One Martini backbone bead per residue (centre of mass of N, CA, C, O) as a GRO file, in nm:
protein
   95
    1MET     BB    1  12.254  14.779  12.932
    2PHE     BB    2  12.508  14.554  12.879
    3ASP     BB    3  12.747  14.358  13.031
    4ASN     BB    4  12.727  14.148  12.789
    5ASP     BB    5  12.693  13.934  12.523
    6ASN     BB    6  12.526  13.718  12.670
    7GLU     BB    7  12.292  13.902  12.764
    8LYS     BB    8  12.212  13.993  12.484
    9LEU     BB    9  12.145  13.709  12.375
   10VAL     BB   10  11.923  13.649  12.575
   11ASP     BB   11  11.743  13.888  12.490
   12THR     BB   12  11.717  13.801  12.197
   13VAL     BB   13  11.584  13.519  12.231
   14MET     BB   14  11.345  13.629  12.389
   15GLY     BB   15  11.238  13.824  12.173
   16GLU     BB   16  11.192  13.610  11.955
   17ALA     BB   17  10.984  13.445  12.114
   18VAL     BB   18  10.779  13.667  12.150
   19MET     BB   19  10.736  13.731  11.850
   20ALA     BB   20  10.638  13.449  11.775
   21LEU     BB   21  10.387  13.453  11.955
   22LEU     BB   22  10.253  13.704  11.832
   23GLU     BB   23  10.243  13.594  11.537
   24SER     BB   24  10.066  13.329  11.628
   25GLU     BB   25   9.839  13.418  11.840
   26LYS     BB   26   9.924  13.341  12.108
   27ALA     BB   27   9.940  13.319  12.422
   28VAL     BB   28  10.098  13.520  12.657
   29SER     BB   29  10.319  13.320  12.851
   30PHE     BB   30  10.531  13.154  13.030
   31ASP     BB   31  10.470  12.877  12.914
   32GLU     BB   32  10.493  12.958  12.616
   33LEU     BB   33  10.778  13.076  12.632
   34ILE     BB   34  10.920  12.819  12.724
   35ALA     BB   35  10.830  12.641  12.489
   36LYS     BB   36  10.968  12.811  12.269
   37LEU     BB   37  11.254  12.795  12.378
   38GLN     BB   38  11.274  12.486  12.374
   39GLU     BB   39  11.228  12.455  12.073
   40SER     BB   40  11.470  12.628  11.985
   41LEU     BB   41  11.684  12.463  12.135
   42SER     BB   42  11.637  12.190  11.977
   43ASN     BB   43  11.729  12.351  11.693
   44GLU     BB   44  12.002  12.431  11.802
   45THR     BB   45  12.372  12.448  11.723
   46ASP     BB   46  12.470  12.686  11.879
   47PRO     BB   47  12.626  12.714  12.180
   48GLN     BB   48  12.557  13.010  12.258
   49ARG     BB   49  12.248  12.990  12.208
   50GLN     BB   50  12.194  12.756  12.396
   51ALA     BB   51  12.281  12.909  12.649
   52ALA     BB   52  12.071  13.135  12.619
   53TYR     BB   53  11.820  12.960  12.639
   54ARG     BB   54  11.880  12.848  12.917
   55ALA     BB   55  11.894  13.124  13.063
   56ALA     BB   56  11.609  13.212  12.995
   57ILE     BB   57  11.459  12.981  13.127
   58GLY     BB   58  11.582  13.018  13.407
   59GLY     BB   59  11.484  13.311  13.448
   60ILE     BB   60  11.182  13.248  13.444
   61HIS     BB   61  11.174  13.053  13.679
   62LYS     BB   62  11.286  13.255  13.886
   63PHE     BB   63  11.071  13.474  13.851
   64ARG     BB   64  10.820  13.292  13.921
   65SER     BB   65  10.928  13.224  14.225
   66GLN     BB   66  10.882  13.536  14.270
   67PRO     BB   67  10.726  13.756  14.438
   68VAL     BB   68  10.528  14.045  14.397
   69VAL     BB   69  10.568  14.348  14.579
   70ALA     BB   70  10.336  14.597  14.683
   71ARG     BB   71  10.292  14.932  14.785
   72HIS     BB   72  10.004  15.072  14.946
   73SER     BB   73   9.826  15.371  15.010
   74ARG     BB   74   9.556  15.394  15.261
   75HIS     BB   75   9.475  15.621  15.472
   76GLY     BB   76   9.790  15.593  15.586
   77THR     BB   77   9.795  15.288  15.514
   78GLU     BB   78   9.994  15.011  15.473
   79TYR     BB   79   9.999  14.769  15.204
   80ASP     BB   80  10.044  14.435  15.124
   81LEU     BB   81  10.071  14.307  14.790
   82LEU     BB   82  10.006  14.024  14.612
   83LEU     BB   83  10.108  13.967  14.287
   84LYS     BB   84   9.983  13.829  14.017
   85ASN     BB   85  10.045  13.677  13.731
   86MET     BB   86   9.868  13.753  13.453
   87MET     BB   87   9.996  13.570  13.230
   88SER     BB   88   9.936  13.286  13.401
   89GLN     BB   89   9.647  13.311  13.347
   90PRO     BB   90   9.367  13.225  13.251
   91GLY     BB   91   9.305  13.395  12.963
   92ALA     BB   92   9.515  13.518  12.819
   93THR     BB   93   9.609  13.762  12.623
   94LYS     BB   94   9.582  13.826  12.298
   95HIS     BB   95   9.802  13.979  12.032
   0.00000   0.00000   0.00000
């Protein structure tokens, strides 16, 4: 559920960008997603959608800057593993 219409619009423009990448058969990565959002932003004339593109781009940058930590238990000992973002690795899977 969305807190407000602005968040829904951010999710909408993000989804549109992901779908465009999938349809173009480009590798889906944070870099490609940001590039697509920036391209769409440069062509957008609606102020609300422009704000949504900026928020989506900012959200991706914020997400990328935070490591994802998972805890796994092996033989009763807990290990902290830093997970690398698979999408940002060279050779990202094309869909």
